[in-house]
C-alpha positions as CSV (number, residue, x, y, z in Angstrom):
1,M,134.1,97.8,106.7
2,N,130.9,97.0,108.8
3,F,129.0,98.8,110.3
4,W,130.5,99.2,113.6
5,Q,133.6,101.0,112.2
6,E,131.8,103.0,109.6
7,E,128.8,104.3,111.6
8,W,130.8,104.2,115.8
9,K,130.7,108.3,116.1
10,P,127.1,108.8,115.5
11,L,126.2,105.9,116.9
12,S,128.1,106.7,120.2
13,V,126.6,110.6,120.2
14,I,123.4,109.6,119.9
15,V,123.9,106.9,122.6
16,V,125.7,109.3,125.2
17,G,123.2,111.8,124.3
18,F,120.0,109.5,125.3
19,L,121.8,107.6,128.1
20,I,122.9,111.9,129.6
21,C,118.7,112.1,129.4
22,F,118.0,109.3,130.6
23,Y,119.5,109.7,133.9
24,L,119.2,113.8,134.0
25,P,119.4,114.1,137.9
26,V,117.5,116.9,137.6
27,E,116.7,117.1,141.4
28,A,119.8,117.1,142.5
29,L,120.9,120.1,140.1
30,Q,117.9,122.2,141.0
31,Q,118.6,122.6,144.3
32,L,122.3,123.3,143.5
33,I,121.9,126.0,140.4
34,S,119.4,128.6,140.4
35,L,117.9,128.8,137.4
36,P,114.3,129.8,136.0
37,N,112.0,127.3,135.9
38,A,111.4,126.5,132.0
39,F,115.1,125.3,132.1
40,W,113.6,122.6,134.8
41,E,110.9,121.7,133.1
42,A,112.7,120.7,129.7
43,L,115.2,119.2,131.4
44,Y,112.1,116.7,133.4
45,L,110.1,116.4,130.4
46,V,112.8,115.4,127.7
47,R,114.1,113.0,130.8
48,W,110.8,111.8,131.0
49,Y,110.4,110.9,127.3
50,A,114.1,109.0,127.3
51,Q,112.3,107.1,130.2
52,E,109.5,106.0,129.0
53,H,109.3,106.8,125.5
54,V,112.3,106.0,123.3
55,L,112.6,102.5,124.1
56,F,109.4,101.1,124.5
57,C,107.7,103.1,121.6
58,L,110.6,104.5,119.3
59,I,113.2,101.5,118.9
60,P,110.3,98.4,117.9
61,A,108.9,101.4,115.3
62,F,112.4,102.1,113.9
63,F,112.5,98.3,113.7
64,I,109.6,98.1,111.5
65,A,110.4,101.3,110.0
66,G,113.2,99.5,108.6
67,A,112.0,96.3,108.1
68,I,109.3,98.4,105.7
69,A,111.6,100.4,103.5
70,V,113.4,96.3,102.9
71,F,110.9,93.7,102.9
72,I,108.0,95.8,101.4
73,S,108.1,96.1,97.9
74,Q,107.7,99.7,96.2
75,E,105.1,97.8,93.8
76,A,103.3,97.0,97.0
77,V,102.9,100.2,98.4
78,M,101.9,101.6,95.2
79,K,99.4,99.3,94.6
80,Y,97.3,100.2,97.8
81,L,98.8,103.8,98.9
82,G,100.6,104.8,95.7
83,A,99.6,108.4,93.9
84,K,97.7,106.4,91.5
85,A,96.2,103.7,94.0
86,N,92.6,103.1,94.0
87,K,91.6,105.7,96.2
88,V,88.8,104.1,98.2
89,L,91.2,101.5,99.0
90,A,94.3,104.1,99.4
91,Y,92.7,106.4,101.7
92,G,90.4,103.5,103.5
93,V,93.5,101.4,104.5
94,A,95.4,104.4,105.8
95,S,92.4,106.0,107.9
96,V,91.9,103.3,110.2
97,S,96.2,102.2,111.1
98,G,95.2,104.0,114.2
99,I,92.8,101.6,115.4
100,I,95.7,98.7,115.0
101,L,99.0,100.8,116.0
102,A,98.3,103.0,118.7
103,V,101.1,105.1,118.4
104,C,101.6,108.4,119.5
105,S,102.4,111.6,117.4
106,C,106.4,110.6,117.8
107,T,106.1,107.2,117.4
108,V,104.5,106.7,113.8
109,L,106.7,109.2,112.6
110,P,109.6,106.7,111.5
111,L,106.2,104.3,110.1
112,F,105.4,107.4,108.2
113,A,108.9,108.2,106.7
114,G,108.8,104.3,105.4
115,I,105.5,104.0,103.5
116,Y,106.3,107.6,101.6
117,R,110.1,107.0,100.3
118,L,108.8,103.8,99.0
119,G,106.4,105.6,97.4
120,A,102.7,106.3,98.9
121,G,101.0,109.2,98.1
122,L,101.0,112.0,99.4
123,G,97.4,112.5,100.6
124,P,97.3,108.3,101.8
125,A,100.8,108.9,103.4
126,T,99.2,112.2,105.3
127,T,96.0,110.2,106.2
128,F,98.2,107.6,107.9
129,L,100.5,110.7,109.6
130,Y,97.6,111.9,110.7
131,S,95.6,109.0,111.5
132,G,97.9,106.7,113.1
133,P,98.3,108.6,116.7
134,A,95.0,110.3,116.1
135,I,92.4,107.0,115.9
136,N,93.1,105.3,119.1
137,V,90.9,103.0,120.5
138,L,91.4,102.7,124.0
139,A,91.5,107.2,123.7
140,M,87.8,107.4,122.6
141,I,86.8,104.7,124.6
142,L,88.6,106.9,127.7
143,T,87.3,109.9,126.5
144,A,83.9,108.8,126.0
145,R,83.7,107.6,130.0
146,V,86.1,110.3,131.5
147,L,85.1,113.2,129.5
148,G,81.5,112.3,128.6
149,L,80.2,109.6,125.4
150,K,79.5,112.4,123.4
151,L,82.5,114.3,122.9
152,G,83.9,110.2,123.0
153,I,82.2,110.1,119.9
154,A,82.4,113.1,118.7
155,R,86.6,112.3,118.2
156,A,86.5,109.1,116.9
157,I,83.9,110.6,113.8
158,G,86.2,113.8,113.5
159,A,89.6,111.7,113.9
160,T,89.0,109.2,111.1
161,V,86.2,111.8,109.0
162,F,89.9,114.6,109.8
163,S,92.2,112.4,108.7
164,I,90.7,111.4,105.0
165,I,90.1,115.3,104.0
166,I,93.5,116.1,105.1
167,G,95.0,113.8,103.3
168,L,92.6,114.6,99.9
169,T,93.6,118.3,100.6
170,M,97.2,117.9,100.5
171,A,97.2,115.5,97.7
172,F,94.6,118.3,96.1
173,I,97.1,121.1,96.5
174,F,100.5,119.6,95.7
175,R,98.7,118.0,92.7
176,K,101.7,119.1,90.3
177,E,104.1,116.7,92.4
178,E,101.7,114.0,92.7
179,L,101.3,113.7,88.9
180,E,105.2,114.0,88.5
181,K,105.3,111.0,91.0
182,I,103.1,109.3,88.8
183,E,105.1,109.3,86.2
184,V,108.0,108.8,87.8
185,Q,106.7,105.1,89.3
186,G,105.1,104.2,85.8
187,G,108.7,104.1,84.9
188,L,110.3,102.1,87.7
189,P,111.6,98.8,87.5
190,E,109.9,96.0,89.0
191,T,111.9,94.4,92.6
192,E,111.9,90.5,92.9
193,V,110.0,89.0,96.0
194,T,112.1,87.1,98.4
195,R,109.6,86.3,100.7
196,P,106.1,85.3,100.5
197,L,103.3,87.6,101.4
198,W,101.9,85.9,104.4
199,Q,105.6,85.7,105.9
200,N,106.1,89.5,105.4
201,G,102.0,89.7,107.2
202,L,103.0,87.7,109.9
203,F,106.1,89.4,111.0
204,F,105.2,92.5,110.4
205,G,102.5,91.7,112.8
206,V,105.0,90.5,115.3
207,M,106.3,93.3,115.2
208,V,103.2,95.5,115.9
209,G,102.3,93.7,118.2
210,I,105.3,93.8,120.1
211,L,105.0,97.4,119.5
212,V,101.3,97.8,120.6
213,F,101.7,95.7,124.0
214,A,104.8,97.0,125.6
215,N,103.3,100.3,125.4
216,W,99.4,99.1,125.8
217,A,98.4,102.1,129.0
218,Q,96.8,101.6,132.1
219,P,92.9,102.5,131.4
220,G,91.1,104.8,134.5
221,A,88.9,101.3,136.1
222,A,91.1,98.5,136.8
223,V,88.1,95.8,135.7
224,G,87.1,95.0,131.9
225,I,88.8,93.9,129.0
226,W,90.7,96.7,128.7
227,Y,92.3,96.5,132.3
228,S,92.9,92.5,132.1
229,I,95.1,93.0,128.8
230,Y,97.1,95.7,130.8
231,T,97.7,93.0,133.7
232,A,99.2,90.6,131.1
233,K,100.9,93.2,128.3
234,W,104.1,91.7,129.2
235,L,103.5,88.3,128.7
236,I,101.6,88.7,125.6
237,T,104.3,90.7,124.5
238,S,107.1,88.3,125.3
239,L,104.7,85.4,122.7
240,F,105.6,88.2,120.4
241,A,109.3,88.8,120.9
242,I,109.4,84.9,121.1
243,A,107.3,84.8,118.0
244,L,109.8,87.1,116.3
245,A,112.7,84.5,117.6
246,V,111.3,82.0,115.5
247,M,111.1,84.0,112.6
248,L,114.9,85.6,113.0
249,V,116.1,81.4,113.1
250,F,113.9,79.8,110.3
251,W,113.7,83.3,107.9
252,F,116.2,85.2,108.5
253,E,118.4,82.6,109.0
254,L,120.3,84.4,111.9
255,N,122.4,82.1,113.6
256,P,120.3,79.8,116.1
257,G,122.9,79.7,119.0
258,K,123.2,83.9,118.7
259,V,119.3,83.6,118.9
260,I,119.0,81.4,121.8
261,L,121.6,82.8,123.8
262,I,120.1,86.5,123.3
263,S,116.1,84.9,124.0
264,G,117.7,82.7,127.4
265,V,119.1,86.4,128.7
266,T,116.2,88.1,127.9
267,A,114.0,85.7,130.3
268,A,116.2,85.2,133.1
269,L,116.5,88.9,133.2
270,S,112.4,89.0,132.8
271,F,112.2,87.6,136.0
272,Q,115.4,88.8,138.1
273,F,113.6,92.3,136.8
274,S,110.0,91.7,136.9
275,P,108.8,95.3,138.5
276,T,111.4,96.7,135.9
277,P,110.9,95.5,132.4
278,L,112.7,98.2,131.0
279,I,115.7,96.2,131.5
280,P,115.1,92.9,129.9
281,F,113.1,94.7,126.7
282,S,116.9,96.9,126.6
283,A,118.3,93.4,126.2
284,G,115.9,91.9,123.4
285,V,116.6,95.2,121.5
286,V,120.6,95.1,122.5
287,G,120.5,91.7,121.5
288,L,118.6,92.1,117.8
289,A,120.6,95.0,117.0
290,W,123.9,92.8,117.0
291,L,122.1,89.8,115.4
292,T,121.1,92.5,112.4
293,S,123.9,94.5,112.0
294,T,126.5,91.9,112.1
295,N,125.0,90.2,109.7
296,K,126.0,90.6,105.7
297,N,122.5,89.5,103.8
298,E,118.8,91.2,104.3
299,A,119.0,91.5,107.8
300,G,122.0,93.7,107.6
301,E,119.7,95.7,104.9
302,W,117.4,95.8,107.9
303,F,119.2,97.2,110.3
304,T,120.9,99.8,108.3
305,A,117.3,100.3,107.2
306,S,116.6,100.7,110.8
307,W,119.6,102.6,111.9
308,D,118.8,105.5,109.3
309,F,115.7,106.6,110.4
310,A,116.9,106.5,114.1
311,K,120.4,108.9,112.7
312,Q,117.6,111.1,111.4
313,I,114.5,111.3,113.3
314,L,115.7,110.7,117.2
315,P,117.6,114.1,117.7
316,L,115.0,116.2,115.8
317,L,112.8,114.1,118.4
318,L,114.4,114.8,121.9
319,L,115.5,118.7,120.6
320,G,111.7,119.4,120.1
321,V,110.5,118.0,123.7
322,L,113.2,120.0,125.0
323,V,111.8,123.1,123.4
324,A,108.7,122.3,124.3
325,G,109.0,121.5,128.1
326,A,110.5,124.9,128.3
327,L,107.3,126.7,127.0
328,L,104.6,124.6,128.1
329,G,106.0,122.3,130.8
330,R,104.9,119.2,131.9
331,P,101.2,118.3,133.2
332,G,100.4,120.4,136.5
333,H,103.9,123.0,136.5
334,E,104.9,125.6,135.0
335,A,106.9,126.8,132.3
336,L,107.5,130.2,130.6
337,I,103.3,130.4,129.5
338,P,101.6,129.8,132.6
339,S,98.8,127.3,132.7
340,E,96.5,129.6,133.7
341,W,97.1,131.6,131.0
342,V,95.7,128.4,128.6
343,A,92.8,127.7,130.8
344,M,91.5,131.4,130.8
345,A,91.8,131.3,126.7
346,V,90.0,128.6,126.4
347,G,86.7,129.1,128.1
348,G,83.4,129.6,126.1
349,N,83.0,128.7,122.6
350,S,84.6,131.9,120.8
351,F,86.4,131.1,117.3
352,F,89.4,132.1,119.5
353,A,89.3,130.0,122.2
354,N,88.6,127.3,119.6
355,F,91.9,128.2,117.7
356,F,93.6,128.9,120.9
357,A,92.7,125.2,121.9
358,A,93.5,124.0,118.4
359,F,96.9,125.6,118.1
360,A,98.3,125.4,121.5
361,G,97.4,121.3,121.6
362,A,99.1,120.9,118.0
363,F,102.3,122.6,120.0
364,M,102.1,120.2,122.9
365,Y,103.4,116.8,123.2
366,F,100.7,114.3,124.6
367,A,102.0,110.3,125.1
368,T,99.0,108.5,124.6
369,L,96.0,108.9,126.5
370,T,97.3,111.5,128.9
371,E,95.5,113.8,126.7
372,V,92.6,112.8,128.5
373,P,93.3,113.8,132.5
374,I,94.7,117.1,131.3
375,L,92.0,118.3,129.3
376,Q,89.6,117.0,132.0
377,G,91.9,119.1,134.6
378,L,91.0,122.0,131.9
379,M,87.1,121.8,131.6
380,G,87.1,121.5,135.4
381,N,88.7,125.0,135.8
382,G,86.6,125.6,132.5
383,M,87.2,125.1,129.4
384,G,84.4,124.4,126.6
385,E,83.0,121.2,125.5
386,G,84.1,122.4,121.6
387,P,88.0,124.3,122.6
388,A,88.0,120.6,123.8
389,L,86.8,119.2,121.1
390,A,89.2,121.4,119.1
391,L,92.4,120.0,121.4
392,L,91.6,116.9,121.2
393,L,91.4,116.5,117.2
394,A,94.5,118.7,117.1
395,G,97.0,117.9,119.9
396,P,97.8,113.7,120.1
397,A,98.1,114.2,115.7
398,L,100.8,117.0,116.0
399,S,103.5,117.8,118.5
400,L,107.0,120.4,118.1
401,P,108.6,117.5,118.5
402,N,107.1,115.5,115.9
403,M,107.0,119.0,113.5
404,L,110.4,119.2,113.3
405,V,110.8,115.4,112.0
406,I,107.8,115.3,109.5
407,R,109.4,119.1,108.1
408,S,112.8,116.9,107.5
409,I,110.3,114.4,105.2
410,L,107.9,116.9,103.4
411,G,109.9,119.4,103.5
412,T,108.9,123.5,105.6
413,K,106.0,124.0,102.5
414,K,104.5,120.5,103.1
415,T,104.5,120.8,107.3
416,L,102.8,124.0,107.2
417,V,100.0,123.3,104.8
418,F,99.6,119.4,107.0
419,V,99.9,121.4,110.5
420,S,97.6,124.4,109.2
421,L,95.0,121.8,108.2
422,V,94.9,120.3,111.5
423,I,94.3,123.2,113.3
424,I,91.6,124.9,111.1
425,M,89.9,121.8,110.6
426,A,90.1,121.4,114.6
427,S,88.8,124.8,115.5
428,I,86.2,124.5,113.2
429,S,84.9,121.0,114.3
430,G,85.4,122.6,118.2
431,I,83.1,125.6,117.2
432,I,80.3,123.3,115.3
433,Y,80.2,120.7,118.3
434,G,80.3,124.0,121.0
435,N,76.9,125.4,119.5
436,I,75.5,122.1,118.5
437,F,76.2,120.9,122.3
438,T,76.6,123.7,124.5
């Protein structure tokens, strides 16, 4: 049986669930039914997440994760990120991943799952898991411009150093399991390389380009190179998409007529609905899914692996977003935990203020760059600079939805240790920073 015969039930559940979240008529329901505000905040947040992040962020990330699982050999992952890889190389590569990816705490999850299941060591894998969303060049620059140069530099240094320390600590705590992984990996047979390294490099570069530029956020000032890139983001994304279409024909031997048809439909929709890029982007995603799912060769394996990641991760993320919305609401809106409590708890530079900022930030969901205006408002209401740094180091890298998925990949014990390390180190950094600069 083909994919559609085997997987139509779970696919239908996920698609229907996503469409319900995407088109939730929250305003109309709120006028008809009287319920606690936390309930409506949960629905508002999950609708916003479905509209802004699933198609632009997660779907490309799922395809990249699926490609990692199918096209990257296990030997290559183990050579650079494996438990017995050169430590300087492994942690160096993993720690700078955020500079390239610029993803949020949820988008990094499929990529993390892909490299971890292929044999990456726990230390480099968790370094990648933290650095992916934490070390974002645009976020660092925006932090420096809006919240101050000192805080921006402290965030950049702290996030880079943190990612390595967290990875090394995770590897040390679970070193027995890492030694067992080394023994298992030593007995694995070599896999056959089906495509040259340069082709795989270009292929992944194109997909990462689509992910990065489709989600390029608008900077605070309407001037400079970052804003110029923002204004051209969809043109750049389109060029990457054209390159992907060419690769699908010549390297994956997909039907040229079908590829041209899908590309033409996507291009026509982009001109017809230019103010609404979600429509042509969705058409391109559906077309890519159709092309690859009906292929019986490696492209079909690519789609199957991508679907497996989506089936595991997406429901957990949507559930986590619902819970996060009910607890903390959207920025500027009240839920079960009033924002005044947060503002009161993070004043000054006490241990409690820093710990609370790190703890609360770890459970909140921050889309890329949104943490900066949120912190600007909190600091305006009396938040100390130490707690602000603590939240910056813990918040973008973690969230409640993120934790639920990490647990499904690493297990409860490793997840608790990872989350605890992030919160504790963010708290200590906030205290040190606050004592030096305030």
